[in-house]
C-alpha positions in Angstrom: 157.1 53.8 -18.1 156.0 51.5 -20.9 153.5 50.3 -18.9 152.1 53.6 -18.0 151.7 54.5 -21.6 150.1 51.0 -22.3 147.5 51.7 -19.3 146.7 55.1 -20.3 146.5 54.1 -24.4 144.0 51.2 -23.2 140.7 53.4 -22.7 141.9 56.4 -25.3 142.5 54.1 -28.3 139.2 55.0 -29.9 139.5 58.6 -29.3 143.7 58.3 -30.7 141.9 56.5 -34.1 139.4 59.6 -34.3 142.0 61.8 -33.8 144.0 60.0 -36.9 143.0 61.4 -40.1 142.4 64.7 -38.6 145.7 65.3 -37.6 147.4 63.8 -41.0 144.9 65.9 -42.6 146.6 69.5 -40.8 150.3 67.7 -41.5 149.5 67.6 -44.9 148.8 71.4 -44.6 151.6 72.1 -42.8 153.9 70.4 -45.2 152.2 72.6 -48.1 153.0 75.8 -45.9 156.0 75.0 -43.2 159.8 74.8 -44.6 160.9 71.4 -43.9 164.1 70.1 -42.8 166.2 67.6 -44.8 166.0 65.2 -41.9 162.3 65.3 -41.7 161.8 65.5 -45.5 163.9 61.9 -45.3 161.3 60.8 -42.6 158.3 61.9 -44.5 159.9 60.3 -48.4 160.6 56.9 -46.1 156.9 57.0 -44.4 155.7 57.6 -47.7 156.6 54.5 -49.7 155.8 52.4 -46.5 152.4 53.4 -46.8 152.1 52.8 -50.5 153.7 49.4 -50.0 150.8 48.8 -47.1 148.3 49.4 -49.5 149.2 47.5 -51.9 149.8 44.3 -49.5 146.4 45.0 -48.5 144.8 45.1 -51.4 146.6 41.8 -52.5 145.7 39.9 -49.9 142.0 40.9 -49.4 139.3 38.7 -50.8 136.5 40.8 -51.7 136.3 44.5 -52.7 134.5 45.5 -49.4 137.4 44.0 -47.4 139.1 47.2 -48.6 136.2 49.5 -48.6 138.1 52.4 -47.4 140.2 52.4 -50.1 138.9 55.4 -51.9 139.5 57.7 -48.6 143.2 56.2 -48.4 143.3 57.0 -52.2 142.4 60.8 -51.6 144.4 60.5 -48.1 147.8 59.2 -50.1 147.3 61.1 -53.4 147.5 64.6 -51.2 150.0 63.5 -48.7 152.4 62.9 -52.0 152.0 66.1 -53.3 152.3 68.0 -50.5 155.8 66.3 -50.2 156.3 67.4 -53.8 155.4 71.2 -52.6 157.8 71.1 -49.6 160.4 69.1 -51.6 160.3 71.8 -54.4 160.5 74.4 -51.7 164.2 73.3 -50.6 165.4 72.2 -54.1 165.1 75.6 -55.7 166.1 77.3 -52.3 169.2 75.3 -51.5 170.2 73.2 -54.9 172.9 75.8 -55.5 174.9 73.9 -52.6 175.0 70.6 -53.6 172.8 67.3 -54.7 172.5 67.0 -50.7 170.5 69.9 -50.2 166.9 68.2 -50.2 167.9 65.0 -48.0 169.5 61.6 -48.1 166.3 60.0 -50.2 166.2 62.4 -53.0 170.3 62.3 -53.3 170.6 58.4 -53.5 167.5 58.1 -55.8 169.4 60.5 -57.9 173.0 59.1 -57.8 172.0 54.9 -57.0 168.7 54.4 -58.9 170.0 56.3 -62.2 174.0 56.3 -61.7 173.7 60.0 -61.2 173.3 60.7 -65.0 170.1 63.0 -65.5 169.2 61.6 -68.8 169.2 58.1 -68.0 167.0 59.8 -65.0 164.3 61.7 -67.5 163.9 58.5 -69.7 163.3 56.0 -66.5 161.1 58.8 -65.2 159.1 59.0 -68.6 158.7 55.2 -68.6 157.4 54.8 -64.7 154.9 57.9 -66.1 153.8 56.0 -69.1 153.4 52.8 -67.1 151.7 54.4 -64.2 149.4 57.1 -66.7 148.7 55.0 -69.8 148.6 51.4 -68.8 147.2 50.9 -64.8 146.0 54.5 -64.0 143.7 54.4 -67.5 142.9 50.4 -67.5 142.1 50.7 -63.5 139.6 53.8 -64.9 137.5 52.2 -67.5 137.2 49.1 -65.0 135.8 51.1 -62.1 133.8 53.0 -64.1 132.0 49.8 -65.7 132.4 48.2 -62.4 130.5 51.3 -61.2 127.9 50.8 -64.1 127.3 47.2 -63.5 127.1 47.2 -59.5 124.1 50.2 -59.9 122.4 47.9 -62.5 122.3 44.9 -60.9 121.2 46.2 -57.4 117.4 45.2 -57.9 118.2 41.8 -59.5 120.1 40.9 -56.1 117.9 42.7 -53.8 115.1 40.2 -54.9 117.3 37.1 -54.9 117.9 38.1 -51.1 114.0 38.4 -50.6 113.8 35.2 -52.1 115.8 33.8 -50.1 114.3 35.0 -47.1 111.0 34.2 -48.4 112.3 30.6 -48.8 113.6 30.2 -45.5 116.9 30.0 -46.5 118.2 33.0 -44.2 116.9 34.9 -41.5 116.2 38.5 -41.3 119.7 39.6 -39.3 121.3 37.8 -42.8 119.1 39.4 -45.0 119.4 42.7 -43.6 123.3 42.0 -43.8 123.1 40.9 -48.0 121.1 44.3 -48.7 123.6 46.3 -47.0 126.5 44.5 -48.5 124.9 45.0 -51.8 124.2 48.9 -51.1 127.7 48.9 -49.6 129.0 47.3 -53.1 127.3 49.7 -55.2 128.7 52.8 -53.1 132.3 51.2 -53.4 132.7 51.2 -57.2 130.9 54.5 -57.2 133.7 55.7 -55.2 136.3 53.8 -56.8 135.3 55.9 -60.3 135.7 58.9 -59.2 138.9 57.9 -56.9 140.8 56.9 -59.7 140.3 60.4 -61.5 143.0 61.4 -58.2 145.5 58.9 -59.7 145.1 60.2 -62.8 145.6 63.7 -61.6 148.4 62.6 -59.5 150.3 61.3 -62.2 150.0 64.7 -64.5 150.6 66.3 -61.5 154.2 64.8 -61.1 155.8 65.6 -65.0 154.2 69.6 -64.2 156.2 69.2 -61.3 159.2 67.8 -62.5 159.4 70.3 -65.2 158.5 73.0 -63.1 161.5 72.1 -60.6 163.7 71.6 -63.9 163.2 74.7 -65.4 162.7 76.9 -62.2 165.7 75.5 -60.4 168.2 76.0 -63.7 166.8 79.6 -63.9 167.6 79.9 -60.2 170.6 79.0 -60.2 172.2 80.6 -63.4 170.5 83.6 -62.5 170.8 84.2 -58.6 174.0 82.6 -57.8 175.6 82.4 -60.4 176.0 78.8 -61.4 177.8 77.8 -64.7 174.9 75.8 -67.1 176.4 72.8 -66.2 176.8 73.3 -62.5 173.0 74.2 -63.0 172.1 71.4 -64.4 174.3 68.8 -62.2 172.6 70.0 -59.2 169.2 71.3 -59.8 168.2 68.8 -62.9 169.7 65.9 -60.6 167.6 66.8 -57.6 164.3 67.4 -59.1 164.5 64.0 -60.9 165.5 62.0 -57.8 162.2 63.9 -56.3 160.0 62.9 -59.1 161.8 59.2 -58.8 160.9 59.5 -54.8 157.1 60.3 -55.7 156.6 58.5 -58.8 157.5 55.2 -57.5 154.8 55.3 -54.5 152.2 56.1 -56.8 152.8 53.7 -59.2 152.5 51.1 -56.0 148.7 52.9 -55.0 147.8 52.7 -58.9 148.7 48.5 -58.9 146.8 48.3 -55.6 144.0 50.7 -57.7 143.8 48.1 -60.0 144.0 45.4 -58.2 141.1 46.6 -56.1 138.6 47.0 -58.9 139.3 43.7 -61.0 138.7 41.4 -58.5 136.6 38.8 -59.4 135.3 36.0 -57.0 134.9 36.3 -53.1 136.7 33.3 -51.7 140.3 33.6 -52.0 143.0 36.5 -52.6 144.6 37.4 -55.2 147.6 35.3 -55.2 145.6 31.9 -53.9 143.2 32.6 -57.0 145.7 33.3 -59.4 148.0 29.9 -58.5 145.1 28.1 -58.0 143.6 29.0 -61.5 146.9 29.1 -63.3 148.1 25.7 -62.4 144.7 23.8 -62.1 146.1 21.3 -64.5 149.1 19.6 -65.1 148.4 19.4 -69.1 148.8 23.3 -69.1 152.3 23.4 -67.8 153.4 20.2 -69.7 152.6 21.7 -73.1 154.5 24.9 -71.9 157.4 22.6 -70.6 157.5 21.0 -73.9 157.8 23.9 -76.2 160.2 25.9 -73.7 162.3 22.8 -73.7 162.1 22.8 -77.9 162.9 26.5 -77.9 166.4 25.5 -76.0 167.7 22.7 -78.3 167.4 25.4 -81.8 170.7 26.6 -82.7 171.5 30.3 -82.0 169.3 30.2 -78.3 170.5 30.2 -75.3 170.5 26.8 -74.6 171.2 26.7 -70.5 168.4 29.0 -70.0 165.8 27.5 -71.9 166.8 24.3 -71.2 167.0 24.9 -67.5 163.3 26.9 -66.9 161.9 24.0 -69.1 163.3 21.6 -66.9 161.3 23.1 -64.4 158.6 23.0 -65.9 158.5 19.8 -66.5 159.3 18.6 -63.1 155.9 20.6 -62.3 154.0 19.2 -64.4 155.1 15.6 -63.6 154.4 16.1 -60.2 151.0 17.7 -60.7 150.1 14.9 -62.6 151.1 12.4 -60.0 149.2 14.5 -57.8 145.9 14.5 -59.8 146.7 10.5 -60.4 146.3 10.0 -56.6 143.4 12.1 -55.9 141.3 10.6 -58.2 142.5 6.7 -57.1 142.0 8.0 -53.2 139.1 5.7 -51.8 136.0 7.4 -51.5 134.6 7.3 -48.2 133.4 4.1 -46.5 129.6 4.2 -47.3 127.6 3.2 -44.7 126.7 -0.4 -44.5 124.4 -1.6 -47.0 121.5 -3.8 -45.3 122.3 -7.5 -45.5 120.2 -9.3 -48.2 116.6 -10.5 -47.0 116.3 -14.6 -46.9 113.7 -15.5 -49.6 112.8 -18.3 -47.3 113.0 -16.3 -44.1 109.6 -15.8 -42.4 107.8 -12.2 -42.9 108.3 -10.0 -39.8 107.2 -6.6 -38.6 110.5 -5.6 -39.2 109.6 -5.7 -43.2 106.5 -2.7 -42.7 108.5 0.0 -43.6 106.8 3.4 -42.0 105.6 5.8 -44.3 107.7 9.2 -44.7 105.4 11.8 -43.4 107.3 14.8 -46.0 109.5 13.3 -48.5 112.1 14.3 -51.4 112.6 12.2 -54.2 115.8 12.5 -56.3 116.9 11.7 -59.8 120.3 10.4 -59.6 121.9 14.1 -61.4 120.3 15.7 -58.2 122.2 13.7 -55.7 124.8 15.9 -56.0 122.9 18.7 -54.5 123.2 16.9 -51.1 126.5 15.7 -51.2 128.5 17.2 -48.7 131.4 16.5 -50.8 130.7 17.8 -53.9 129.4 21.4 -52.4 126.4 20.3 -52.3 124.4 22.8 -49.8 120.4 21.3 -50.6 120.7 19.9 -46.8 121.5 23.3 -45.5 118.7 24.8 -47.5 115.7 22.6 -46.1 116.9 22.7 -42.4 116.6 26.7 -43.0 113.0 26.0 -44.5 112.1 23.8 -41.8 113.0 26.9 -39.2 111.5 29.3 -41.4 107.9 27.7 -41.3 108.1 26.7 -37.5 109.4 30.1 -36.9 106.3 31.8 -39.4 103.5 29.3 -39.0 104.3 28.3 -35.2 105.3 24.6 -34.9 108.0 22.4 -35.8 107.4 20.3 -39.6 107.9 16.6 -39.6 112.0 16.1 -40.9 112.2 15.6 -44.7 113.6 12.3 -45.7 115.3 12.4 -48.5 116.1 9.7 -51.1 117.1 8.8 -54.6 114.7 7.6 -57.1 115.7 5.6 -59.9 112.6 5.9 -61.6 112.4 9.8 -61.8 114.1 11.7 -64.5 117.9 12.4 -63.8 117.3 15.8 -63.1 113.8 15.5 -61.4 112.4 15.7 -58.0 109.6 14.8 -56.2 107.8 16.1 -53.2 105.8 13.7 -51.0 103.1 13.9 -47.9 102.2 10.4 -46.5 103.5 8.7 -49.8 101.2 10.6 -51.7 102.8 13.2 -54.4 101.9 16.7 -53.8 104.8 18.5 -55.8 107.1 17.8 -59.0 110.0 19.3 -61.0 113.3 19.1 -63.0 116.3 21.3 -62.5 119.6 20.9 -63.8 123.1 21.1 -61.6 125.4 24.0 -62.5 122.7 26.1 -64.6 120.5 28.7 -63.0 117.0 29.5 -62.9 116.1 33.3 -63.9 112.6 34.3 -63.2 110.4 36.7 -64.9 108.8 38.8 -61.5 106.5 40.2 -64.4 108.1 42.9 -65.3 111.6 42.1 -67.2 111.3 42.1 -71.1 114.7 41.3 -71.9 114.7 37.4 -73.6 117.2 35.2 -72.5 119.2 32.4 -74.2 118.1 29.5 -72.5 115.1 26.5 -71.9 112.0 28.0 -70.7 110.1 26.3 -68.3 108.2 27.7 -65.6 109.2 28.4 -61.8 107.4 24.9 -60.3 106.6 26.8 -56.6 104.3 29.5 -58.3 104.1 29.1 -61.4 106.4 32.2 -63.4 107.9 32.4 -66.6 111.1 31.3 -66.4 114.5 30.6 -67.8 117.4 28.0 -67.5 120.0 29.7 -68.0 124.1 29.2 -67.7 126.5 30.7 -65.1 127.9 33.6 -67.5 124.4 34.8 -67.9 123.6 35.4 -64.3 124.8 39.0 -63.8 123.0 40.2 -67.2 119.8 38.5 -66.2 119.8 40.1 -62.9 120.5 43.5 -64.3 117.8 43.0 -66.9 115.2 42.5 -63.7 115.4 38.7 -63.4 115.8 36.6 -60.2 118.2 34.2 -60.2 118.5 31.4 -57.7 120.5 28.3 -57.8 119.0 24.6 -58.4 119.1 24.2 -54.4 117.0 27.4 -54.3 114.6 26.4 -56.4 113.6 23.3 -54.3 114.1 24.8 -51.4 111.5 27.5 -52.0 109.4 24.7 -54.1 109.3 22.6 -50.8 108.5 25.4 -48.7 105.6 26.9 -50.6 104.5 22.9 -50.6 105.1 23.2 -47.0 102.7 26.1 -46.4 100.2 25.1 -48.5 99.7 21.2 -46.7 100.5 22.9 -42.9 97.7 21.4 -41.7 98.4 18.1 -42.7 101.8 18.5 -41.4 100.1 18.7 -37.8 99.6 15.4 -36.8 99.2 13.8 -33.3 102.8 13.4 -32.6 103.4 17.4 -33.8 100.1 18.8 -31.7 102.0 16.9 -28.3 104.9 18.8 -29.0 103.7 21.9 -29.4 101.6 21.6 -26.1 104.7 20.5 -24.8 106.4 23.5 -25.9 103.6 26.2 -25.0 103.5 24.4 -21.6 107.2 25.2 -20.7 106.0 29.0 -21.3 103.1 29.4 -19.3 102.8 26.0 -17.4 99.6 26.9 -15.4 97.4 28.1 -18.3 98.0 24.4 -20.2 97.8 22.4 -17.3 94.3 23.6 -16.8 93.4 23.3 -20.1 95.1 20.3 -22.1 93.9 17.9 -21.6 91.5 18.9 -18.5 89.1 20.8 -20.6 90.5 20.7 -23.9 91.3 17.0 -25.5 94.1 16.8 -27.9 92.4 15.7 -30.7 90.1 18.3 -30.4 92.9 20.8 -30.3 94.5 19.5 -33.2 91.2 19.3 -35.5 90.9 23.1 -34.4 94.3 24.1 -35.0 93.7 22.6 -38.3 90.8 24.0 -39.3 93.0 27.5 -38.7 95.8 26.1 -40.7 93.9 25.2 -43.9 92.9 28.5 -44.6 96.7 29.8 -43.7 96.1 31.2 -40.5 99.3 30.8 -38.2 99.4 29.7 -34.9 102.3 31.1 -33.4 100.3 33.1 -30.8 99.1 29.8 -28.8 98.7 31.8 -25.7 96.0 33.8 -26.8 94.8 30.8 -28.4 94.5 28.4 -25.7 93.2 31.7 -23.7 90.3 32.4 -26.0 89.7 28.4 -25.4 89.4 28.8 -22.1 87.0 31.8 -22.6 84.6 29.4 -24.6 84.8 27.0 -22.0 83.7 29.4 -19.3 80.7 30.8 -21.1 79.0 27.7 -20.6 80.6 24.2 -22.5 83.4 23.6 -25.4 81.6 23.6 -28.3 82.5 21.8 -31.7 85.8 22.3 -33.6 84.4 24.3 -36.4 82.7 26.8 -33.8 85.8 26.8 -32.0 87.8 27.7 -34.6 85.2 30.2 -36.0 85.8 32.3 -32.5 89.5 32.1 -32.5 89.4 33.3 -36.0 88.0 36.5 -34.3 90.3 36.8 -31.5 93.0 36.1 -34.1 91.4 38.6 -36.4 94.4 41.6 -35.7 97.0 39.1 -36.9 94.8 37.7 -39.7 94.2 41.2 -41.4 98.3 41.9 -40.9 98.9 38.7 -42.4 97.3 39.2 -45.0 97.7 43.3 -45.9 100.5 44.1 -43.9 100.4 47.3 -41.2 97.8 49.4 -43.4 94.9 50.7 -42.1 92.9 51.0 -45.0 91.5 46.8 -46.2 91.1 46.8 -50.4 88.3 44.0 -50.3 86.3 42.0 -53.1 82.2 42.3 -52.3 79.7 40.1 -53.3 77.0 41.9 -55.0 73.6 42.4 -52.1 71.1 39.9 -54.0 73.5 37.3 -54.4 74.7 37.7 -51.1 70.9 37.4 -50.2 70.4 34.1 -52.4 74.0 33.1 -50.9 72.6 33.2 -47.2 69.2 31.8 -47.7 71.3 28.7 -49.1 73.9 27.9 -47.3 72.2 28.5 -43.8 69.4 26.3 -44.6 68.1 24.4 -41.9 67.9 21.1 -44.3 71.9 21.8 -44.9 73.8 24.1 -47.4 71.7 23.5 -51.1 73.1 26.0 -53.9 72.2 25.7 -57.4 75.2 24.2 -59.3 75.2 26.7 -62.0 75.1 29.6 -59.3 78.1 27.8 -57.6 80.1 27.7 -61.0 79.2 31.1 -62.2 80.5 31.8 -58.3 83.6 30.0 -58.5 84.6 31.9 -61.9 83.8 35.3 -60.9 85.8 35.1 -57.8 88.6 33.5 -59.8 88.6 36.6 -61.8 88.2 38.9 -59.2 91.5 37.1 -57.6 93.5 38.0 -60.4 91.9 41.7 -60.9 93.0 42.4 -57.4 96.4 40.8 -57.7 97.6 42.7 -61.3 96.9 46.1 -59.4 98.7 45.0 -56.0 96.4 44.0 -53.6 95.7 40.8 -51.6 93.3 38.9 -52.7 90.3 38.8 -49.8 86.8 38.5 -50.3 84.3 40.0 -47.8 81.2 38.0 -46.8 78.5 38.1 -43.9 79.6 35.6 -40.8 77.2 33.0 -40.8 78.2 32.2 -44.4 82.4 32.7 -44.4 83.0 28.8 -44.0 80.9 27.2 -46.4 82.3 30.3 -48.9 85.8 29.5 -48.1 85.4 25.8 -48.6 83.8 26.5 -52.5 85.9 29.1 -53.5 89.2 27.0 -51.7 89.8 24.9 -55.3 88.8 27.7 -58.0 91.1 30.3 -56.0 93.7 28.9 -53.7 94.7 32.1 -53.2 91.5 34.0 -52.0 91.2 34.5 -48.5 87.5 35.1 -47.2 86.7 37.1 -44.0 83.8 37.6 -42.2 82.6 41.4 -41.3 83.5 40.6 -37.3 87.1 39.2 -38.4 87.7 43.2 -39.7 89.2 45.1 -36.5 87.8 48.1 -35.4 91.0 49.7 -36.3 90.8 49.2 -39.7 88.3 50.5 -42.8 87.7 48.5 -45.9 87.8 50.3 -49.4 85.7 47.9 -52.3 87.5 47.5 -54.7 85.7 44.9 -57.2 82.3 43.0 -56.7 81.0 39.4 -57.5 78.2 39.2 -59.6 77.8 43.1 -60.6 76.8 44.1 -63.9 
């Protein structure tokens, strides 16, 4: 029989879960309308107490509030069930209370007799104390925390979303993780908003409990005396005792639910449950426990004090402090992992060998001694993981796997400084402070922050180094707040994008060819190296990367090279790069503008455009007057800034013959300015001139 039931429940488990809440709601409504026998009341009251205990245990062992995201709905359902039980028990108490204290079941009778000794005066006082604890202390505090938490969660949403976007752009997380984090931020705000409203259920439940108690007492007293001819003493002993027992049976689960609500909204941190967090922080050091033990012990020797109790507790705390101190000393003296054996000292009289020649790292990161903790896994340093994410993101976006980043310490740097090198040359440097956070102003934040003013090393935006306690207020003020590891990783990611062409060496090109060969073996065998040499392919790809064109679509690149070979011989790298740009035009435009169809571009005044065309396409080579070149570069930089201030990409549209020369000329003055020619605008797009260079 049991096996048959399990076989039936297996495929129907989801359906049963879906029916659970509707059935519970129908049961709640039925309890309010239909009379219930005493045994069924006992069963439901016991279930109510068990449910309250279950909710409190789940709240105690959750790690973050969203682990119990269903709590507002649970709070509503448990409140409705408790109130419906009050209605059902009130009906039984008023109808059958004259028969004795067992009229409403054994649970209410037990609470009336054993918990308060059968004395309704004591019961009233105990009930009043429980109501004060629940209504004035726990519920009021939880309601205020939920209200403030909801406001803070909503205010912090923009800053948290920008921090997620910053991690995504730096390659620290992928798109799937970014979507999960954005959903978590939204769910967190919705949760605290729901808790702000759901806390009113608990408050209303406490008020309803008080009113129901007095209704039962007054109504039962009147019914017992007027309808059943009981004496005032008999009516009091029966109805008042039943009313108090009923109130206590409902109030104790209500108090448990209120405590659970307070635990949910007062959670700080997302690493441990409440018990582990409290024990780990209160008993973190032996000094605090030793001081408490000494104070309790001194109180125990004062004449007139209960010596045995104070000295016993003081002795236990003293032993705990001694044990904790012993453990701290052992942890401090514990030998670290044996480091890698240091290279043997070279003999000064030995002959020089090729082993003395150390290769130059293609991509290197040098850090000061205070930043070593960022790459030390024993100190929870996560910079190595961030760099792996940067390389993965670069490969996904740009189209080839960059060289590994070699990290080493450099005592010549500032203690908190770092330096990024490319083939031995410094291409970027900065300074970060472990334990602090960098609040970057994206342009619209106006609230001043207390800290050290600086600039973001990657993009030059104004920023401030702040302490951890200022992190949430800074996010709510609109700042993007990142930790030191993210600062270094973002700077490295930006420089890798800028110097992508220099990272594509012969080794990387060969690896790229081998990777594409696995996907399209016949195509690659016919092209490389039979038609296109590795050196030529590398130079063509470098020319594309120099202007920020990604090479992810290697199949289209190789096919375009094959078409060039079949159209009358293979041209030089510059001409091949020009043809490839036209082939890749839709991808290039989308990389710059996104999915829009109308492109806001910068144009050159027609007379100046004719002058530039004549100068840059002359048979003797490009000849441009230095004054004109200087004026052109300054005007291009200003136009680039105007476009970016308006929220548009900075892109200059020029005639086909002068595009390469213009791109080289303006690269230093306006590095973010992209230069397109008319052939690179897809037929599916239209253009709109936003700025003009050389106009009056």
